[in-house]
N, C-alpha and C positions, 0 to 999 in steps of 0.2 A: 499204116495206121501207126502212131505212136507210142512207144512203151510210156507205160506208167514206172514213174520213181518212187517206188517201195519205201526205200532210205525216207527222202524228204516227206512222204504221208506221213511211217511212222513218229518222225521228229516231231509233224507238226500237233497232233496228237497226242504226243506226251506233255508237247507244252500245255495245252490245251487242259490234260487232264491236272499239271503241276497247277493251273492256275485256280483253280477250284476248287483244290484244297483250301483248308482252312487254316490261316495265318495263328500261330502258337507263338505268345511271347514270354519271355520267361522275365519277371522281373525279380531284384537284388532284394531284400529285405532290409530296410533302413532305419535305425532306432535311434530316436528325436529323444535326446535329455535338458530338462530343464532346471534351473535353480530358483526355488522359490524365496524370495526375501525373508528374513527376518525380523522385520521391523518396516514402517516409511516414516515418514516427515511430514508433519503437519504445522503448515506455516499461519501463524495467531495473529493478525490485521487487528490492530485496536487502534480506536477515535476516540479520541475524546476523554475524559478525566472517569477510571474506573479501573477495577482490575479483573482481572481471569484469572482464577487458579485451577490447576491442571495436575492433578494428581498430587494433593497438597505444595506444589509450587506456586508460587504468584508472580505473575506478570503485567506491566500497566505500559509496556509500549511493546512493539511489535518483535517478535521472536520466532524461532523453527524449532518444535520439538520433534525429537525421537520419537514412537510411538509403538510399540510393540506388535506384532500382527499377533491379529485374533483374540485380540484384547479387547473389554470394553472401555473406555477413556468417560471418566467423572468429570464436568468442568461445572464449578463454581463462578457467577459472574456478578458482582455487585459496582453497584455504581459510584464513585466518589460523592460525598456532603453535595447537595443542590443540584446534581446530576441526574438522568434517569435511561436508563435502556432502551435507543430506540430502533435498533434493526440487529439480526442475529443471524447470518448467513453460511450453509455451510455446504462446501462447493456451489457455491451461486445459487443454493435453494434455501429462501426463508425458512428459518427451524425455528423461531420466536416462539412460536403455539405448542412448541414441545416444551421448551422450560418452563418446570415444575418447580416454586416455591427458592426460584435463582440457582438451579441446577440443570445443566443439563447433559445427557450421556448419548455418546454416541455409538454405535455399531463398531465392532472390529473393523476395524482400517484394511481396507481391501488395493488399496492404490495413496500416492502423495499424495494428500490433501489440503483445504483450504478455510479456516477457520476466522472470520469477517464481524466485526465487534464495534457498534458504531455507540457512544456514548453524549448525549446531547444536555444545556442545560436544562434542569426544571423548575422556569419561571415561576410554575402553578403552587409551588408550594414554599415559596418566600413570602416572608410577609416584612413591612415596613422596620427600619430600625427602630428602636427604644428612642422615646422620647415624648408619650403619653400620649401625642396628636398628631402622630403620621406624618414628624415636620419632614423627615432626612427618608434617604433611599438608598440602598446599597447598591454601588458600583462593583464590581468584580473585576478585576481587570487578569485575565488571562495570558500572559505572556510566553513565548515559545521562539527560541533562539536568542542570540545576544543584541542587544539595545535597550535603551531607556525610555519610557512611556513617562512625561512630564503629567500634570493633573493640577490644573490651579497654581502653579507653581512649584509644586511636590512631584520630586522625581522617582521612580520605581520600575525594579527592572526585572522583578518577579510576581510569582502570583499571586496576590491580596487585593481585598475589600477594603474599599473605602465610602464614606459618608458621601451624600452629594443630598443636597439642600435641596426638598420637595418644588417642582419647578424652576429648581437653574440648569442655565445651560451652561457646560462648562467646555473652556477650552483646551486642548490637549494637543501638545504635542510628543512627535514619535522619532526618534534619534537612534536609527541602526547604528553600532559601531561600527569604526574604520574595519571594508571587507566587506560587513553585510550590508541587505537591504530586504527592506519590508516585503514582504511576499504576500502576506495574505492580511487582510483586516474585518473581522466580523462585527457586528454589534444586535446583539439579540436575534443572530442567525443569519441576519441579511449581510449581505457580503456591500462595503463601503469603497472598498479600498480607492474607488474613482473620485470620493466624495476630500480625498488627501490634500489639502493645497501647503504645496512648498513645505510638509511633512505637519503643518498645523490641521489637525479634525475639529472641528464644532457640532457637537452630539445636538440632537432635541433636546426640550422641554425635558426634564425629568421626570417622570409619573409613575416610576416602576422600579422595583428592583430591576437591575440590567447588569450585561454582561458583553465587556469589550474583549474581542479575541483578536492579539498582534501575533504575529509570527514573523518573526527576522529569518533571514538566509541569505546563506555565504553568494555574495557576488557572482557575474559571471565573465571570465575574458575568455574570447572569440572561443564562447560555448563549453568551456572549464572552467569546474566550478573552485573560487578560491578553497585554501586548504588549512586555514586557520593554523594550529602549531603541530601538524602533523608534517615530520620532516622527510618523509618518505614522499608521501602524496606532492610537498612544495619541491623536490627534486623532481618529479617527473610534471611538472606546469613549468620551472624554471627550463627543462631541456627540448619542452615540445615549444617554447616561445624563443627560442634560438634556433630552436630548426624553421620556423616561420621566419626569424629574419634572417638566416643562413639562402633559404626557399626565392626571397624578396630579393637580398641582393644579385644571385645569379639570373635572375629573370632581369634585372636593371642592365648586367653587364653583355645578356645577349642581345639588347638592343638597341647599346651600344657598340 
């Protein structure tokens, strides 16, 4: 008869016992700390003609403001004469209904935010120019950037209001300054850039007060905007063009 190996049996039983024991793990305590910012950035995106007043400071162009955390923000919104507030969005949400007597009160900021304000011409509130019989209308030239708008032989380079005879069909020449181009062209809110023919625009017969919006913007060279009078940006542009020329010469040498 074969002898039993007691040592092997005991070791097997001991191993089985250990496998049945619950596993106990010890986790070290970890303390996480975070720094809560004391303020946030609110980007104010202003389109059209109007003023946005935040905490007593007025703005009519895009700006970035530093707003204290947990502070309620009061904003007054006022369109320029002949304009009205078209839309108002806060972090992508329409908040126009929350405007009360031209004032919007935002809750305390909890993150960086964006306020988008859009003003648009208010044609309903305009009346014909004086003359007793409504013989003429106003054409509001809204000119942005560097260029000249010539109407019936008279040149304008800044916002102005001119008188146009009723049922007239004015010829308008639009000329950008050197280094600029016509980026946008709107007549009473309608995009009419495609109607421009060699810089000449013929408007339909004038039957109401109207707005012609012309936007001049720097031309682009190899996708890089022209820099105007900014010496640093000009140096950057020249350097970029030189690198392009060097790369072109290198490619030619390789092929030769």
